[in-house]
N, C-alpha and C positions, 0 to 999 in steps of 0.2 A: 957774963963768963960761964956761969956756973948750966946754963941752956946750948950752948954753941955747939957742946960735942954731943947731943940730944938730935939738934938741927942738922949738924954734920952725917948721925947716923940715919934720919929719917930720908935725909937725901938719896944716901947711897942705895937703901933699899928701893925708891921710887926707879931711879936710873937703871936698877939689876931687872926691874921687870920687862921693860919692853925686850928685851934684848935677851930673856927668855922667850919671850913668845917670837922673836924673830928668829931664834936658834929651834926652836919647834915648827916654825914653816919651812924653814932650812931643810930641817931632816925629812920632812912631809912631801916635799917636792923630788927627791932622792931618792926616796923609801922605796921598794919593792910591794910593801903591805899597803894596801888597801884605807884610805883614810875616808872615814864618815862622810858624806854629800860629795865625794868624787865618783867619777863615771865608770870607776870599776863596781861599783855597788848598783847602777844604773837598770841591772836585767832584775825583774820582778819574780818572786817567789812562783808563781803561776807559766810563767814563760821557762824556767828553770824545770817545772814539774812536766811540762809537754814537753820540752826535750828529753826528759828522762822516759817518756813513755813513747816516743817516738821510734817506729818498729825500722829494722833495716831490713832488708830484701832478704837478706838470708833467715830472718826470724820469720817475715812472712811465708818464705819457702818451707821451711820446716814445719811451719802449721799447716799449708796448701798437701804437703805430703802426707802428715800424718805416722803411722805406723812404720819402724824400718826407716826414719828420714836419715839417720848420719851418713848412709855411704851414697846418698843423694846429696845430703851438704859437701861433702867430699869432691864430688864429681862438680859440683858450681862453684868449689874454691879452686877444682885444678882449672876449671873453662875462665875464669876471673882473671888467675894466673898466665892467660895463655898458653894454657897446656891441651893436651889432646882432651884427657875427660872422658874417657872411654873404659869401660870394664866388663866383665865378663859376666853374663849374666844365666846363672844355670837355670831359674824358674823359666824362663824363656825358651833354652834349651828343650827343656821336658814336656812343656805346656805353654807354647805362646799365647793361644788364643786365651783361656783362661786368666793367665796373669795378664794381660791387656783389657781384659774386663774387670780383671781386680782392681786394678787401678784407673778405672770407669774411660780407658780409651776405647771405647764401642768403636767408632768409625774405624779407627786405624785397626783394628781387630778384624772389622770385616774385610776391609783391604788386605790384611794379610793371609785371609781365608779364602778370597776370592780371586787374588791375583795368581796364583798357580794355575786354578783352575784356567782362567781367562789364555794365559799362557800356553797352556796345554793344547788348550782348544786352539788357536790362533795357529802356535807351530806345534801341531802333535809328534815332531819328531828333532824337539829341543830336548839335548843330553840331560841326563841326570844330576850330573855336574852343576849344572846353571841354577838347578833350583836348591841345590845343595849350596851353593855359593850365597844364594838369598837367605836362605836360613842362615850361615855363618855371620852373614852381617847383620841381622836382625839381632842374633845372639850379642853381636859386639857393639852397637848403637842402641839397643833398646833402654838405655838406663838414662844417657845424654839425650836422647830424644823425649823422653818422658819429662826431663827440667827442664828441656827447652818449652816444653808444651807448659809446665807448671811456672815457668816466669812470665809467657806472653798472657797466661789466663791472671796472675798478679797485677801486672801492666794495664791491662783492660779494666779491672775493678779499682785499681788506685786512681783510673782517671776519671772516675765517677765522683771523687773526693767524698765517698762515703763515711759518717761517723765509726770512729777505731770498734766499738764492737760489732758495730754491722759489718762492718768488713772481714772482720775476724771469722764470723759467721759463715758468709759468704765462701770464703776461701773453703771453710771446711767444709761447706754442702760440695764445691764445686769438684773440689781434692779431695783426700782421703782414701778409703778401700769400699768398696764392694764385694762382701760376701756371695752375696747374692749373686751379682754378674760373674763373678768366679765359677760359683756352680752351673750357672747357664754357659757359660761356656765349655766348664767339662761335658755337659752333658751332650754339646753340638759335635765337640770333639771324639765322644764316643758312638755316637751316632753313624759321622761318617767314618770310624774305624769298623762298625760293624759292614755297612754298607761294601767297603771292599775287602773285606773279609769274606762276605757271602758273592760278590762277584768273581773272588777269585776262586770258591770251591764250589759255587753251582756251575755245572758243564750239562748242564740238560739242554736239549734243543726247544726250543722256543714252540708253543701252541698254537692256536688258533684266537685264543686270547692277548697276543703280545703285541703291542701299540707297533712296533714296528714291523712283524710282518703284515698287518690291515694297511699301513702304509706304503711297502713294497706292494700288495696286491694290487692298490687302487692305483699307483703308478703301471702297474702293467697293463691293465684293465684298461686306461684313460690310453694309454700307447695303441693298444689292439683296436679299439673302436673308436680313435681320433678325436675323442670329445670329453672335454672334462663334465658335462651337464649331466650326473649321474652320480648312485648313491648305492656303497656297498653296504648290507645288511644282512643280519644272520649269519653268522660265522659260526660252524657247528664240526664240531670233532668226527671224523669219520672213521679214521682207520688208524695204527700206528705199529710201525714196522720196528722188530726190534732186533740187536744182534743178538743171536740166540746164544753166543757163550756168556758174555756179560750179561745180558738182559739188558742192552743198554739200546734205547731209542735214536734210531738213524732216519728215520723219515716219518714225519706228520701230514696227514691228509685230512683237508678240511672244506667243506662248504660253504657257499656264501649264497647270496641274490644279488645280483645288480639290476636297481630300476633304473631306465633310460627310456624317459617321456613317459609313452604308456606301455613301455614294454618290458616287462621281468625275464632274466635270464639266469640261470641255476650252472653255474661253475664252480670248479675245485681247483684247490693248489694243494703243493705238495712243498712241506719246508726241511730241508735238506742240509748238511753240514758242507761249509765250501772250504774252511779252515777250521776245526777245532780247537786248537791249540791258541790260535788268537782269538778265537770265540766268533767268528765269522760264520753265518748262513746263508741259502740262499732259498728264493720262493718260487715254483714252475707252475704255470695252470696248466688245467688241462680239461677236454670234455666230460670225463667221468673217472672215477678212483683209478680202474684198468689202465687207463693213458698215464697215469702218472708213475705206476707200480714199477 
């Protein structure tokens, strides 16, 4: 009789333990907190670290661009949002070639340099407004174009499956900036400007050493003699006529020798202005200086 309360108490304690365990399992099933041993903790620390170290396209773009990357990142974000993504580039407006070389866009820079020359050669009468329009277009699309070039290069390097550190180094090397390139671009622009200024200010009549004068003389001789089997040599200045009030040369007379088979001919030529304002001159042939005066 004295042991029954103890047995009853012990039985009640044993019955409560399974219930408590069952309650814990029920709480775990509907709980949002991860329980040790479940799939929520199946991701290893190495996988978590790899996920944290993975670079986004924007991170790689920033690495490729280098200095002043923020404005290019804004353009990239605008493009991702399906917006225009264009902006005005003052550097391109002032010095397009140095900026392109500074950003290592060497082939693009050469294209920008040669395209106007090619257009003027093919279409001499092309209006200035067309070239101005090309310049304005370049100023507006230069930044977006650079972002496009950068993204293509990033995609190309990522396709190589390089280690992360090597990928970063390759991006820095292929992208970034080149002060030396900018300096080279500046020298090219300065040289072209000097040639333009010289061409605009130099209104001297060409002489015997001018290549165009010699080419025109050769064409005239071939036309007169009816053969191309000849050589022109020994171009020598003979006389120059001047406009006395201004002391400006209005005629240059030269002599040269034509070698035709075994025969040699001494011929004279005169260079005179055809249209001085346009810089056009003409060449005439004669048997003596007096015949050209």
